PDB file as gemmi writes it, atoms N, CA and C in Angstrom:
CRYST1    1.000    1.000    1.000  90.00  90.00  90.00 P 1                      
ATOM      1  N   UNK A   1       0.169  71.516  36.007  1.00  0.00           N  
ATOM      2  CA  UNK A   1       0.915  70.484  35.331  1.00  0.00           C  
ATOM      3  C   UNK A   1       0.049  69.444  34.865  1.00  0.00           C  
ATOM      4  N   UNK A   2       0.515  69.013  33.642  1.00  0.00           N  
ATOM      5  CA  UNK A   2      -0.278  67.856  32.903  1.00  0.00           C  
ATOM      6  C   UNK A   2       0.703  66.713  33.008  1.00  0.00           C  
ATOM      7  N   UNK A   3       0.159  65.540  33.380  1.00  0.00           N  
ATOM      8  CA  UNK A   3       0.917  64.271  33.350  1.00  0.00           C  
ATOM      9  C   UNK A   3       0.148  63.279  32.435  1.00  0.00           C  
ATOM     10  N   UNK A   4       0.531  63.248  31.127  1.00  0.00           N  
ATOM     11  CA  UNK A   4      -0.224  62.406  30.290  1.00  0.00           C  
ATOM     12  C   UNK A   4       0.088  60.814  30.551  1.00  0.00           C  
ATOM     13  N   UNK A   5      -0.907  60.041  30.419  1.00  0.00           N  
ATOM     14  CA  UNK A   5      -0.674  58.565  30.643  1.00  0.00           C  
ATOM     15  C   UNK A   5      -1.481  57.897  29.561  1.00  0.00           C  
ATOM     16  N   UNK A   6      -0.989  56.563  29.361  1.00  0.00           N  
ATOM     17  CA  UNK A   6      -1.682  55.904  28.326  1.00  0.00           C  
ATOM     18  C   UNK A   6      -1.746  54.412  28.779  1.00  0.00           C  
ATOM     19  N   UNK A   7      -2.889  53.842  28.588  1.00  0.00           N  
ATOM     20  CA  UNK A   7      -3.129  52.453  28.940  1.00  0.00           C  
ATOM     21  C   UNK A   7      -3.460  51.730  27.651  1.00  0.00           C  
ATOM     22  N   UNK A   8      -2.576  50.577  27.454  1.00  0.00           N  
ATOM     23  CA  UNK A   8      -2.816  49.787  26.267  1.00  0.00           C  
ATOM     24  C   UNK A   8      -3.352  48.416  26.687  1.00  0.00           C  
ATOM     25  N   UNK A   9      -4.401  47.931  26.213  1.00  0.00           N  
ATOM     26  CA  UNK A   9      -4.920  46.571  26.569  1.00  0.00           C  
ATOM     27  C   UNK A   9      -4.668  45.746  25.198  1.00  0.00           C  
ATOM     28  N   UNK A  10      -4.033  44.619  25.489  1.00  0.00           N  
ATOM     29  CA  UNK A  10      -3.731  43.662  24.426  1.00  0.00           C  
ATOM     30  C   UNK A  10      -4.619  42.294  24.778  1.00  0.00           C  
ATOM     31  N   UNK A  11      -5.411  42.043  23.781  1.00  0.00           N  
ATOM     32  CA  UNK A  11      -6.152  40.783  23.947  1.00  0.00           C  
ATOM     33  C   UNK A  11      -5.456  39.764  23.025  1.00  0.00           C  
ATOM     34  N   UNK A  12      -5.082  38.663  23.549  1.00  0.00           N  
ATOM     35  CA  UNK A  12      -4.415  37.599  22.701  1.00  0.00           C  
ATOM     36  C   UNK A  12      -5.421  36.484  22.711  1.00  0.00           C  
ATOM     37  N   UNK A  13      -5.460  35.969  21.420  1.00  0.00           N  
ATOM     38  CA  UNK A  13      -6.329  34.778  21.212  1.00  0.00           C  
ATOM     39  C   UNK A  13      -5.466  33.630  20.700  1.00  0.00           C  
ATOM     40  N   UNK A  14      -5.630  32.546  21.282  1.00  0.00           N  
ATOM     41  CA  UNK A  14      -4.755  31.360  20.881  1.00  0.00           C  
ATOM     42  C   UNK A  14      -5.664  30.500  20.118  1.00  0.00           C  
ATOM     43  N   UNK A  15      -5.279  30.104  18.828  1.00  0.00           N  
ATOM     44  CA  UNK A  15      -6.174  29.088  18.175  1.00  0.00           C  
ATOM     45  C   UNK A  15      -5.324  27.735  18.222  1.00  0.00           C  
ATOM     46  N   UNK A  16      -5.809  26.790  18.898  1.00  0.00           N  
ATOM     47  CA  UNK A  16      -5.100  25.523  19.001  1.00  0.00           C  
ATOM     48  C   UNK A  16      -5.260  24.661  17.734  1.00  0.00           C  
ATOM     49  N   UNK A  17      -4.142  24.288  17.120  1.00  0.00           N  
ATOM     50  CA  UNK A  17      -4.225  23.463  16.039  1.00  0.00           C  
ATOM     51  C   UNK A  17      -3.764  22.039  16.453  1.00  0.00           C  
ATOM     52  N   UNK A  18      -4.875  21.198  16.470  1.00  0.00           N  
ATOM     53  CA  UNK A  18      -4.704  19.860  16.801  1.00  0.00           C  
ATOM     54  C   UNK A  18      -4.342  18.915  15.589  1.00  0.00           C  
ATOM     55  N   UNK A  19      -3.227  18.224  15.777  1.00  0.00           N  
ATOM     56  CA  UNK A  19      -2.807  17.387  14.597  1.00  0.00           C  
ATOM     57  C   UNK A  19      -3.105  15.979  14.954  1.00  0.00           C  
ATOM     58  N   UNK A  20      -3.739  15.302  14.170  1.00  0.00           N  
ATOM     59  CA  UNK A  20      -4.129  13.916  14.270  1.00  0.00           C  
ATOM     60  C   UNK A  20      -3.507  13.174  13.074  1.00  0.00           C  
ATOM     61  N   UNK A  21      -3.089  11.891  13.332  1.00  0.00           N  
ATOM     62  CA  UNK A  21      -2.372  11.093  12.461  1.00  0.00           C  
ATOM     63  C   UNK A  21      -3.071   9.754  12.313  1.00  0.00           C  
ATOM     64  N   UNK A  22      -4.211   9.634  11.809  1.00  0.00           N  
ATOM     65  CA  UNK A  22      -4.972   8.356  11.672  1.00  0.00           C  
ATOM     66  C   UNK A  22      -4.071   7.463  10.722  1.00  0.00           C  
ATOM     67  N   UNK A  23      -4.136   6.174  11.087  1.00  0.00           N  
ATOM     68  CA  UNK A  23      -3.398   5.186  10.273  1.00  0.00           C  
ATOM     69  C   UNK A  23      -4.263   4.137   9.781  1.00  0.00           C  
ATOM     70  N   UNK A  24      -4.107   3.778   8.623  1.00  0.00           N  
ATOM     71  CA  UNK A  24      -4.823   2.538   8.004  1.00  0.00           C  
ATOM     72  C   UNK A  24      -3.880   1.416   7.737  1.00  0.00           C  
ATOM     73  N   UNK A  25      -4.311   0.165   7.509  1.00  0.00           N  
ATOM     74  CA  UNK A  25      -3.468  -0.807   7.147  1.00  0.00           C  
ATOM     75  C   UNK A  25      -4.238  -1.685   6.254  1.00  0.00           C  
ATOM     76  N   UNK A  26      -3.472  -2.140   5.214  1.00  0.00           N  
ATOM     77  CA  UNK A  26      -4.123  -3.137   4.178  1.00  0.00           C  
ATOM     78  C   UNK A  26      -3.241  -4.337   3.901  1.00  0.00           C  
ATOM     79  N   UNK A  27      -3.695  -5.385   3.441  1.00  0.00           N  
ATOM     80  CA  UNK A  27      -3.020  -6.551   3.145  1.00  0.00           C  
ATOM     81  C   UNK A  27      -3.345  -6.970   1.657  1.00  0.00           C  
ATOM     82  N   UNK A  28      -2.254  -7.272   0.856  1.00  0.00           N  
ATOM     83  CA  UNK A  28      -2.466  -7.712  -0.564  1.00  0.00           C  
ATOM     84  C   UNK A  28      -1.860  -9.051  -0.660  1.00  0.00           C  
ATOM     85  N   UNK A  29      -2.625  -9.968  -1.298  1.00  0.00           N  
ATOM     86  CA  UNK A  29      -2.279 -11.346  -1.527  1.00  0.00           C  
ATOM     87  C   UNK A  29      -2.091 -11.461  -3.044  1.00  0.00           C  
ATOM     88  N   UNK A  30      -0.832 -11.639  -3.432  1.00  0.00           N  
ATOM     89  CA  UNK A  30      -0.584 -11.790  -4.859  1.00  0.00           C  
ATOM     90  C   UNK A  30      -0.385 -13.367  -5.263  1.00  0.00           C  
ATOM     91  N   UNK A  31      -0.924 -13.620  -6.386  1.00  0.00           N  
ATOM     92  CA  UNK A  31      -0.593 -15.115  -6.785  1.00  0.00           C  
ATOM     93  C   UNK A  31      -0.089 -14.994  -8.262  1.00  0.00           C  
ATOM     94  N   UNK A  32       0.787 -16.052  -8.524  1.00  0.00           N  
ATOM     95  CA  UNK A  32       1.354 -16.178  -9.772  1.00  0.00           C  
ATOM     96  C   UNK A  32       1.064 -17.627 -10.311  1.00  0.00           C  
ATOM     97  N   UNK A  33       0.910 -17.562 -11.696  1.00  0.00           N  
ATOM     98  CA  UNK A  33       0.763 -18.925 -12.305  1.00  0.00           C  
ATOM     99  C   UNK A  33       1.793 -19.100 -13.335  1.00  0.00           C  
ATOM    100  N   UNK A  34       2.375 -20.316 -13.244  1.00  0.00           N  
ATOM    101  CA  UNK A  34       3.502 -20.595 -14.177  1.00  0.00           C  
ATOM    102  C   UNK A  34       2.940 -21.781 -15.077  1.00  0.00           C  
ATOM    103  N   UNK A  35       3.366 -21.680 -16.348  1.00  0.00           N  
ATOM    104  CA  UNK A  35       3.043 -22.696 -17.303  1.00  0.00           C  
ATOM    105  C   UNK A  35       4.281 -23.421 -17.603  1.00  0.00           C  
ATOM    106  N   UNK A  36       4.552 -24.627 -17.265  1.00  0.00           N  
ATOM    107  CA  UNK A  36       5.895 -25.393 -17.536  1.00  0.00           C  
ATOM    108  C   UNK A  36       5.561 -26.376 -18.550  1.00  0.00           C  
ATOM    109  N   UNK A  37       6.187 -26.258 -19.670  1.00  0.00           N  
ATOM    110  CA  UNK A  37       6.141 -27.361 -20.714  1.00  0.00           C  
ATOM    111  C   UNK A  37       7.432 -28.231 -20.623  1.00  0.00           C  
ATOM    112  N   UNK A  38       7.102 -29.584 -20.422  1.00  0.00           N  
ATOM    113  CA  UNK A  38       8.197 -30.521 -20.255  1.00  0.00           C  
ATOM    114  C   UNK A  38       8.506 -31.227 -21.715  1.00  0.00           C  
ATOM    115  N   UNK A  39       9.144 -30.648 -22.525  1.00  0.00           N  
ATOM    116  CA  UNK A  39       9.332 -31.114 -23.831  1.00  0.00           C  
ATOM    117  C   UNK A  39       8.369 -30.910 -24.807  1.00  0.00           C  
ATOM    118  N   UNK A  40       8.272 -31.661 -25.948  1.00  0.00           N  
ATOM    119  CA  UNK A  40       7.283 -31.525 -27.001  1.00  0.00           C  
ATOM    120  C   UNK A  40       6.215 -32.547 -26.740  1.00  0.00           C  
ATOM    121  N   UNK A  41       4.876 -32.176 -26.611  1.00  0.00           N  
ATOM    122  CA  UNK A  41       3.901 -33.190 -26.352  1.00  0.00           C  
ATOM    123  C   UNK A  41       3.585 -34.095 -27.525  1.00  0.00           C  
ATOM    124  N   UNK A  42       3.314 -35.381 -27.278  1.00  0.00           N  
ATOM    125  CA  UNK A  42       2.903 -36.262 -28.501  1.00  0.00           C  
ATOM    126  C   UNK A  42       1.415 -36.407 -28.485  1.00  0.00           C  
ATOM    127  N   UNK A  43       0.957 -37.385 -29.307  1.00  0.00           N  
ATOM    128  CA  UNK A  43      -0.407 -37.551 -29.512  1.00  0.00           C  
ATOM    129  C   UNK A  43      -1.101 -38.313 -28.323  1.00  0.00           C  
ATOM    130  N   UNK A  44      -0.351 -39.042 -27.491  1.00  0.00           N  
ATOM    131  CA  UNK A  44      -0.936 -39.840 -26.383  1.00  0.00           C  
ATOM    132  C   UNK A  44      -1.185 -38.859 -25.150  1.00  0.00           C  
ATOM    133  N   UNK A  45      -0.651 -37.707 -25.210  1.00  0.00           N  
ATOM    134  CA  UNK A  45      -0.670 -36.745 -23.936  1.00  0.00           C  
ATOM    135  C   UNK A  45      -1.255 -35.419 -24.572  1.00  0.00           C  
ATOM    136  N   UNK A  46      -2.418 -34.796 -23.913  1.00  0.00           N  
ATOM    137  CA  UNK A  46      -2.832 -33.549 -24.466  1.00  0.00           C  
ATOM    138  C   UNK A  46      -1.818 -32.427 -24.066  1.00  0.00           C  
ATOM    139  N   UNK A  47      -1.750 -31.434 -24.981  1.00  0.00           N  
ATOM    140  CA  UNK A  47      -0.660 -30.508 -25.043  1.00  0.00           C  
ATOM    141  C   UNK A  47      -0.588 -29.641 -23.732  1.00  0.00           C  
ATOM    142  N   UNK A  48      -1.623 -29.651 -22.821  1.00  0.00           N  
ATOM    143  CA  UNK A  48      -1.621 -28.707 -21.717  1.00  0.00           C  
ATOM    144  C   UNK A  48      -0.981 -29.540 -20.577  1.00  0.00           C  
ATOM    145  N   UNK A  49      -0.771 -30.771 -20.634  1.00  0.00           N  
ATOM    146  CA  UNK A  49      -0.236 -31.637 -19.522  1.00  0.00           C  
ATOM    147  C   UNK A  49       1.379 -31.815 -19.729  1.00  0.00           C  
ATOM    148  N   UNK A  50       1.977 -31.971 -18.584  1.00  0.00           N  
ATOM    149  CA  UNK A  50       3.364 -32.224 -18.698  1.00  0.00           C  
ATOM    150  C   UNK A  50       3.604 -33.767 -18.723  1.00  0.00           C  
ATOM    151  N   UNK A  51       4.147 -34.253 -19.889  1.00  0.00           N  
ATOM    152  CA  UNK A  51       4.202 -35.759 -20.061  1.00  0.00           C  
ATOM    153  C   UNK A  51       5.499 -36.245 -19.495  1.00  0.00           C  
ATOM    154  N   UNK A  52       5.525 -37.148 -18.590  1.00  0.00           N  
ATOM    155  CA  UNK A  52       6.778 -37.669 -18.124  1.00  0.00           C  
ATOM    156  C   UNK A  52       7.335 -38.567 -19.155  1.00  0.00           C  
ATOM    157  N   UNK A  53       8.634 -38.875 -19.252  1.00  0.00           N  
ATOM    158  CA  UNK A  53       9.177 -39.810 -20.196  1.00  0.00           C  
ATOM    159  C   UNK A  53       8.654 -41.132 -20.011  1.00  0.00           C  
ATOM    160  N   UNK A  54       8.348 -41.972 -21.114  1.00  0.00           N  
ATOM    161  CA  UNK A  54       7.824 -43.315 -20.997  1.00  0.00           C  
ATOM    162  C   UNK A  54       9.052 -44.182 -20.728  1.00  0.00           C  
ATOM    163  N   UNK A  55       8.874 -45.187 -19.818  1.00  0.00           N  
ATOM    164  CA  UNK A  55       9.929 -46.103 -19.594  1.00  0.00           C  
ATOM    165  C   UNK A  55       9.550 -47.375 -20.381  1.00  0.00           C  
ATOM    166  N   UNK A  56      10.509 -48.026 -20.938  1.00  0.00           N  
ATOM    167  CA  UNK A  56      10.283 -49.257 -21.815  1.00  0.00           C  
ATOM    168  C   UNK A  56      10.832 -50.446 -21.175  1.00  0.00           C  
TER     169      UNK A  56                                                      
END                                                                             
């Protein structure tokens, strides 16, 4: 009598995938410049200055 047999060897390999989440931080400072013209400049005041009204 023949009694066949079979042995199966399974080799499992695990590849670990490591997930990293590096974090960076930055700061932005923004500046705005406004040019405000207070009426029409006259000859006694340079055009780039805001001339207050003259009191009499």
